[in-house]
Structures are given as C-alpha cells and as structure tokens.
N, CA, C and O atoms as a printed pandas DataFrame, in Angstrom:
     atom_number atom_name residue_name chain_id  residue_number  x_coord  y_coord  z_coord
0              1         N          UNK        A               1  115.554  115.039  116.391
1              2        CA          UNK        A               1  114.323  114.308  116.369
2              3         C          UNK        A               1  113.696  114.445  114.976
3              4         O          UNK        A               1  113.692  115.529  114.393
4              5         N          UNK        A               2  113.179  113.357  114.464
5              6        CA          UNK        A               2  112.543  113.357  113.160
6              7         C          UNK        A               2  111.080  113.759  113.305
7              8         O          UNK        A               2  110.366  113.172  114.117
8              9         N          UNK        A               3  110.613  114.747  112.537
9             10        CA          UNK        A               3  109.202  115.150  112.635
10            11         C          UNK        A               3  108.295  114.070  112.050
11            12         O          UNK        A               3  108.646  113.410  111.072
12            13         N          UNK        A               4  107.148  113.906  112.651
13            14        CA          UNK        A               4  106.159  112.968  112.141
14            15         C          UNK        A               4  105.221  113.711  111.200
15            16         O          UNK        A               4  104.873  114.867  111.442
16            17         N          UNK        A               5  104.820  113.052  110.145
17            18        CA          UNK        A               5  103.898  113.641  109.186
18            19         C          UNK        A               5  102.613  112.841  109.202
19            20         O          UNK        A               5  102.614  111.653  108.880
20            21         N          UNK        A               6  101.528  113.474  109.569
21            22        CA          UNK        A               6  100.226  112.816  109.582
22            23         C          UNK        A               6   99.395  113.399  108.450
23            24         O          UNK        A               6   99.194  114.611  108.364
24            25         N          UNK        A               7   98.929  112.536  107.607
25            26        CA          UNK        A               7   98.092  112.963  106.486
26            27         C          UNK        A               7   96.685  112.462  106.737
27            28         O          UNK        A               7   96.478  111.289  107.047
28            29         N          UNK        A               8   95.730  113.346  106.602
29            30        CA          UNK        A               8   94.326  112.953  106.624
30            31         C          UNK        A               8   93.769  113.223  105.233
31            32         O          UNK        A               8   94.311  114.032  104.481
32            33         N          UNK        A               9   92.695  112.546  104.907
33            34        CA          UNK        A               9   92.108  112.633  103.569
34            35         C          UNK        A               9   90.751  113.314  103.645
35            36         O          UNK        A               9   89.948  113.027  104.533
36            37         N          UNK        A              10   90.503  114.223  102.701
37            38        CA          UNK        A              10   89.240  114.949  102.630
38            39         C          UNK        A              10   88.525  114.611  101.335
39            40         O          UNK        A              10   89.153  114.404  100.297
40            41         N          UNK        A              11   87.193  114.557  101.411
41            42        CA          UNK        A              11   86.387  114.447  100.198
42            43         C          UNK        A              11   86.218  115.851   99.639
43            44         O          UNK        A              11   85.815  116.769  100.354
44            45         N          UNK        A              12   86.521  116.011   98.384
45            46        CA          UNK        A              12   86.370  117.301   97.716
46            47         C          UNK        A              12   85.345  117.133   96.612
47            48         O          UNK        A              12   85.463  116.242   95.771
48            49         N          UNK        A              13   84.343  117.989   96.619
49            50        CA          UNK        A              13   83.276  117.942   95.628
50            51         C          UNK        A              13   83.443  119.121   94.690
51            52         O          UNK        A              13   83.583  120.263   95.127
52            53         N          UNK        A              14   83.426  118.833   93.393
53            54        CA          UNK        A              14   83.548  119.874   92.366
54            55         C          UNK        A              14   82.223  120.006   91.631
55            56         O          UNK        A              14   81.635  119.016   91.195
56            57         N          UNK        A              15   81.768  121.242   91.501
57            58        CA          UNK        A              15   80.517  121.510   90.811
58            59         C          UNK        A              15   80.725  121.764   89.331
59            60         O          UNK        A              15   81.854  121.970   88.889
60            61         N          UNK        A              16   79.654  121.750   88.568
61            62        CA          UNK        A              16   79.748  121.903   87.113
62            63         C          UNK        A              16   80.221  123.294   86.662
63            64         O          UNK        A              16   80.651  123.454   85.519
64            65         N          UNK        A              17   80.147  124.289   87.537
65            66        CA          UNK        A              17   80.570  125.632   87.151
66            67         C          UNK        A              17   81.893  126.027   87.787
67            68         O          UNK        A              17   82.227  127.210   87.848
68            69         N          UNK        A              18   82.650  125.039   88.263
69            70        CA          UNK        A              18   83.989  125.294   88.766
70            71         C          UNK        A              18   84.121  125.453   90.261
71            72         O          UNK        A              18   85.237  125.619   90.755
72            73         N          UNK        A              19   83.039  125.409   90.998
73            74        CA          UNK        A              19   83.130  125.551   92.448
74            75         C          UNK        A              19   83.660  124.286   93.108
75            76         O          UNK        A              19   83.421  123.176   92.631
76            77         N          UNK        A              20   84.381  124.465   94.208
77            78        CA          UNK        A              20   84.912  123.343   94.987
78            79         C          UNK        A              20   84.507  123.500   96.437
79            80         O          UNK        A              20   84.403  124.617   96.945
80            81         N          UNK        A              21   84.279  122.389   97.095
81            82        CA          UNK        A              21   84.052  122.407   98.533
82            83         C          UNK        A              21   84.593  121.120   99.129
83            84         O          UNK        A              21   84.633  120.089   98.457
84            85         N          UNK        A              22   85.006  121.174  100.375
85            86        CA          UNK        A              22   85.429  119.968  101.073
86            87         C          UNK        A              22   84.359  119.607  102.085
87            88         O          UNK        A              22   83.703  120.480  102.653
88            89         N          UNK        A              23   84.193  118.335  102.300
89            90        CA          UNK        A              23   83.263  117.867  103.310
90            91         C          UNK        A              23   83.878  118.142  104.681
91            92         O          UNK        A              23   85.103  118.138  104.810
92            93         N          UNK        A              24   83.058  118.382  105.709
93            94        CA          UNK        A              24   83.594  118.784  107.016
94            95         C          UNK        A              24   84.363  117.684  107.751
95            96         O          UNK        A              24   85.206  117.990  108.595
96            97         N          UNK        A              25   84.095  116.433  107.455
97            98        CA          UNK        A              25   84.799  115.337  108.116
98            99         C          UNK        A              25   85.986  114.893  107.276
99           100         O          UNK        A              25   86.055  115.172  106.079
100          101         N          UNK        A              26   86.921  114.199  107.919
101          102        CA          UNK        A              26   88.082  113.681  107.202
102          103         C          UNK        A              26   88.209  112.191  107.458
103          104         O          UNK        A              26   87.540  111.638  108.331
104          105         N          UNK        A              27   89.072  111.553  106.692
105          106        CA          UNK        A              27   89.327  110.118  106.804
106          107         C          UNK        A              27   90.791  109.909  107.142
107          108         O          UNK        A              27   91.656  110.659  106.689
108          109         N          UNK        A              28   91.063  108.890  107.939
109          110        CA          UNK        A              28   92.435  108.598  108.345
110          111         C          UNK        A              28   93.245  107.927  107.248
111          112         O          UNK        A              28   94.468  108.062  107.207
112          113         N          UNK        A              29   92.568  107.201  106.353
113          114        CA          UNK        A              29   93.287  106.509  105.282
114          115         C          UNK        A              29   92.611  106.794  103.947
115          116         O          UNK        A              29   91.437  107.160  103.885
116          117         N          UNK        A              30   93.376  106.618  102.895
117          118        CA          UNK        A              30   92.830  106.812  101.548
118          119         C          UNK        A              30   91.762  105.764  101.258
119          120         O          UNK        A              30   90.784  106.053  100.568
120          121         N          UNK        A              31   91.938  104.551  101.778
121          122        CA          UNK        A              31   90.952  103.488  101.553
122          123         C          UNK        A              31   89.591  103.845  102.142
123          124         O          UNK        A              31   88.558  103.563  101.534
124          125         N          UNK        A              32   89.586  104.467  103.329
125          126        CA          UNK        A              32   88.323  104.905  103.925
126          127         C          UNK        A              32   87.650  105.956  103.056
127          128         O          UNK        A              32   86.432  105.941  102.879
128          129         N          UNK        A              33   88.443  106.860  102.521
129          130        CA          UNK        A              33   87.908  107.912  101.657
130          131         C          UNK        A              33   87.335  107.313  100.370
131          132         O          UNK        A              33   86.252  107.695   99.929
132          133         N          UNK        A              34   88.067  106.378   99.778
133          134        CA          UNK        A              34   87.591  105.717   98.551
134          135         C          UNK        A              34   86.301  104.938   98.808
135          136         O          UNK        A              34   85.430  104.879   97.940
136          137         N          UNK        A              35   86.173  104.338  100.002
137          138        CA          UNK        A              35   84.946  103.621  100.348
138          139         C          UNK        A              35   83.760  104.590  100.420
139          140         O          UNK        A              35   82.649  104.243  100.020
140          141         N          UNK        A              36   83.997  105.790  100.925
141          142        CA          UNK        A              36   82.942  106.807  100.973
142          143         C          UNK        A              36   82.522  107.213   99.561
143          144         O          UNK        A              36   81.339  107.427   99.297
144          145         N          UNK        A              37   83.490  107.318   98.663
145          146        CA          UNK        A              37   83.161  107.648   97.270
146          147         C          UNK        A              37   82.336  106.534   96.646
147          148         O          UNK        A              37   81.370  106.801   95.932
148          149         N          UNK        A              38   82.713  105.281   96.913
149          150        CA          UNK        A              38   81.951  104.143   96.372
150          151         C          UNK        A              38   80.506  104.184   96.859
151          152         O          UNK        A              38   79.582  103.890   96.101
152          153         N          UNK        A              39   80.315  104.549   98.129
153          154        CA          UNK        A              39   78.959  104.665   98.673
154          155         C          UNK        A              39   78.204  105.812   97.998
155          156         O          UNK        A              39   77.025  105.677   97.671
156          157         N          UNK        A              40   78.881  106.930   97.793
157          158        CA          UNK        A              40   78.285  108.091   97.130
158          159         C          UNK        A              40   77.856  107.748   95.696
159          160         O          UNK        A              40   76.818  108.214   95.224
160          161         N          UNK        A              41   78.651  106.944   95.021
161          162        CA          UNK        A              41   78.383  106.632   93.619
162          163         C          UNK        A              41   77.259  105.621   93.425
163          164         O          UNK        A              41   76.891  105.324   92.288
164          165         N          UNK        A              42   76.711  105.090   94.504
165          166        CA          UNK        A              42   75.568  104.179   94.382
166          167         C          UNK        A              42   74.331  104.918   93.882
167          168         O          UNK        A              42   73.456  104.320   93.256
168          169         N          UNK        A              43   74.261  106.208   94.159
169          170        CA          UNK        A              43   73.189  107.057   93.656
170          171         C          UNK        A              43   73.758  107.900   92.515
171          172         O          UNK        A              43   74.852  108.448   92.648
172          173         N          UNK        A              44   73.042  108.014   91.406
173          174        CA          UNK        A              44   73.572  108.812   90.292
174          175         C          UNK        A              44   73.697  110.295   90.671
175          176         O          UNK        A              44   72.780  110.892   91.236
176          177         N          UNK        A              45   74.844  110.857   90.346
177          178        CA          UNK        A              45   75.087  112.274   90.615
178          179         C          UNK        A              45   74.573  113.114   89.449
179          180         O          UNK        A              45   74.525  112.636   88.316
180          181         N          UNK        A              46   74.191  114.350   89.718
181          182        CA          UNK        A              46   73.798  115.236   88.621
182          183         C          UNK        A              46   74.968  115.425   87.656
183          184         O          UNK        A              46   76.127  115.351   88.064
184          185         N          UNK        A              47   74.674  115.667   86.389
185          186        CA          UNK        A              47   75.753  115.857   85.409
186          187         C          UNK        A              47   76.692  116.995   85.808
187          188         O          UNK        A              47   76.249  118.049   86.265
188          189         N          UNK        A              48   77.973  116.771   85.631
189          190        CA          UNK        A              48   78.969  117.802   85.882
190          191         C          UNK        A              48   79.557  117.794   87.280
191          192         O          UNK        A              48   80.531  118.504   87.531
192          193         N          UNK        A              49   79.005  117.023   88.192
193          194        CA          UNK        A              49   79.515  116.964   89.561
194          195         C          UNK        A              49   80.515  115.836   89.679
195          196         O          UNK        A              49   80.334  114.775   89.080
196          197         N          UNK        A              50   81.570  116.055   90.448
197          198        CA          UNK        A              50   82.547  114.993   90.674
198          199         C          UNK        A              50   83.019  115.043   92.118
199          200         O          UNK        A              50   82.870  116.058   92.799
200          201         N          UNK        A              51   83.588  113.941   92.573
201          202        CA          UNK        A              51   84.076  113.845   93.947
202          203         C          UNK        A              51   85.414  113.117   93.933
203          204         O          UNK        A              51   85.587  112.137   93.209
204          205         N          UNK        A              52   86.356  113.600   94.732
205          206        CA          UNK        A              52   87.698  113.012   94.796
206          207         C          UNK        A              52   88.200  113.035   96.230
207          208         O          UNK        A              52   87.681  113.762   97.077
208          209         N          UNK        A              53   89.223  112.225   96.483
209          210        CA          UNK        A              53   89.917  112.226   97.766
210          211         C          UNK        A              53   91.220  112.991   97.609
211          212         O          UNK        A              53   92.009  112.717   96.705
212          213         N          UNK        A              54   91.439  113.952   98.497
213          214        CA          UNK        A              54   92.685  114.716   98.473
214          215         C          UNK        A              54   93.337  114.680   99.848
215          216         O          UNK        A              54   92.650  114.775  100.865
216          217         N          UNK        A              55   94.664  114.544   99.884
217          218        CA          UNK        A              55   95.352  114.539  101.180
218          219         C          UNK        A              55   95.435  115.943  101.754
219          220         O          UNK        A              55   95.355  116.934  101.030
220          221         N          UNK        A              56   95.597  116.008  103.070
221          222        CA          UNK        A              56   95.694  117.295  103.747
222          223         C          UNK        A              56   97.010  117.996  103.443
223          224         O          UNK        A              56   97.079  119.224  103.472
224          225         N          UNK        A              57   98.054  117.228  103.152
225          226        CA          UNK        A              57   99.367  117.794  102.844
226          227         C          UNK        A              57  100.097  116.839  101.921
227          228         O          UNK        A              57   99.854  115.632  101.939
228          229         N          UNK        A              58  100.962  117.368  101.144
229          230        CA          UNK        A              58  101.758  116.535  100.265
230          231         C          UNK        A              58  102.877  115.876  101.063
231          232         O          UNK        A              58  103.566  116.552  101.828
232          233         N          UNK        A              59  103.068  114.575  100.898
233          234        CA          UNK        A              59  104.194  113.941  101.584
234          235         C          UNK        A              59  105.527  114.399  101.010
235          236         O          UNK        A              59  106.582  114.077  101.557
236          237         N          UNK        A              60  105.487  115.138   99.926
237          238        CA          UNK        A              60  106.702  115.621   99.275
238          239         C          UNK        A              60  107.003  117.077   99.614
239          240         O          UNK        A              60  107.932  117.660   99.056
240          241         N          UNK        A              61  106.223  117.674  100.527
241          242        CA          UNK        A              61  106.454  119.079  100.861
242          243         C          UNK        A              61  107.764  119.228  101.615
243          244         O          UNK        A              61  108.221  118.297  102.278
244          245         N          UNK        A              62  108.357  120.398  101.507
245          246        CA          UNK        A              62  109.604  120.693  102.190
246          247         C          UNK        A              62  109.254  121.408  103.483
247          248         O          UNK        A              62  109.018  122.616  103.485
248          249         N          UNK        A              63  109.220  120.669  104.579
249          250        CA          UNK        A              63  108.803  121.239  105.858
250          251         C          UNK        A              63  109.763  122.298  106.380
251          252         O          UNK        A              63  109.350  123.164  107.151
252          253         N          UNK        A              64  111.029  122.256  105.982
253          254        CA          UNK        A              64  111.996  123.191  106.511
254          255         C          UNK        A              64  112.123  124.462  105.711
255          256         O          UNK        A              64  112.872  125.355  106.109
256          257         N          UNK        A              65  111.425  124.582  104.604
257          258        CA          UNK        A              65  111.550  125.741  103.727
258          259         C          UNK        A              65  110.693  126.882  104.257
259          260         O          UNK        A              65  109.464  126.816  104.220
260          261         N          UNK        A              66  111.347  127.928  104.751
261          262        CA          UNK        A              66  110.637  129.092  105.275
262          263         C          UNK        A              66  110.728  130.277  104.323
263          264         O          UNK        A              66  110.358  131.390  104.696
264          265         N          UNK        A              67  111.209  130.065  103.112
265          266        CA          UNK        A              67  111.403  131.139  102.143
266          267         C          UNK        A              67  110.053  131.723  101.762
267          268         O          UNK        A              67  109.207  131.032  101.194
268          269         N          UNK        A              68  109.852  133.012  102.078
269          270        CA          UNK        A              68  108.573  133.646  101.761
270          271         C          UNK        A              68  108.692  134.572  100.559
271          272         O          UNK        A              68  107.781  135.355  100.292
272          273         N          UNK        A              69  109.797  134.493   99.834
273          274        CA          UNK        A              69  109.940  135.348   98.654
274          275         C          UNK        A              69  108.941  134.908   97.598
275          276         O          UNK        A              69  108.714  133.716   97.391
276          277         N          UNK        A              70  108.356  135.877   96.945
277          278        CA          UNK        A              70  107.397  135.583   95.894
278          279         C          UNK        A              70  105.991  135.381   96.406
279          280         O          UNK        A              70  105.087  135.103   95.618
280          281         N          UNK        A              71  105.778  135.511   97.700
281          282        CA          UNK        A              71  104.419  135.368   98.210
282          283         C          UNK        A              71  103.714  136.701   98.149
283          284         O          UNK        A              71  104.348  137.755   98.160
284          285         N          UNK        A              72  102.421  136.648   98.084
285          286        CA          UNK        A              72  101.600  137.846   97.999
286          287         C          UNK        A              72  101.564  138.518   99.365
287          288         O          UNK        A              72  101.216  137.882  100.360
288          289         N          UNK        A              73  101.916  139.780   99.419
289          290        CA          UNK        A              73  101.892  140.494  100.688
290          291         C          UNK        A              73  100.557  141.164  100.968
291          292         O          UNK        A              73  100.413  141.856  101.976
292          293         N          UNK        A              74   99.578  140.968  100.089
293          294        CA          UNK        A              74   98.243  141.509  100.298
294          295         C          UNK        A              74   98.067  142.922   99.777
295          296         O          UNK        A              74   96.956  143.450   99.825
296          297         N          UNK        A              75   99.120  143.555   99.281
297          298        CA          UNK        A              75   98.980  144.925   98.801
298          299         C          UNK        A              75   98.419  144.931   97.390
299          300         O          UNK        A              75   98.716  144.048   96.586
300          301         N          UNK        A              76   97.615  145.921   97.104
301          302        CA          UNK        A              76   97.048  146.066   95.768
302          303         C          UNK        A              76   98.071  146.744   94.857
303          304         O          UNK        A              76   98.837  147.607   95.284
304          305         N          UNK        A              77   98.060  146.338   93.627
305          306        CA          UNK        A              77   98.996  146.935   92.676
306          307         C          UNK        A              77   98.327  147.978   91.839
307          308         O          UNK        A              77   98.968  148.587   90.982
C-alpha cells in the first residue's frame, strides 16, 4: 500500500530580534495561506516583522528512513 502524504500550511511570523512563532490554525492549501498573508499585509506591519507560509512536512522527506545516528541523545557533554 502506498502511504498518503497530507501537507498543511502554517503561517510563521518572524520578529525583528530573531524570534519565530506559528499561528495556531493551519490552511489546507498554499493558496489559502497566501490569501491570509495578503489580508495581513493590508495593514502596515512594524519594521522588522515578516510572515511566511511553511508546509507541515517536506514532500521530499524520506518516510522510510529510521536512521537515528547523529541525533542528539540529550546528554550533556
């Protein structure tokens, strides 16, 4: 059986000092997300703030790769 890949889109807001946050709701399509950005841009944003649409997962990810080598095990060095 072929696995299905469902991607949802999140609005990500970046602050002027490097902080990032995602909005709590998601969009089913990139077009819906872009429409939300267009609505947001009707009001001028403070300098340094930006907003983008990001997918929940990369369509290019390797779903079968379980290799955990090189991952952080949480231990302090």
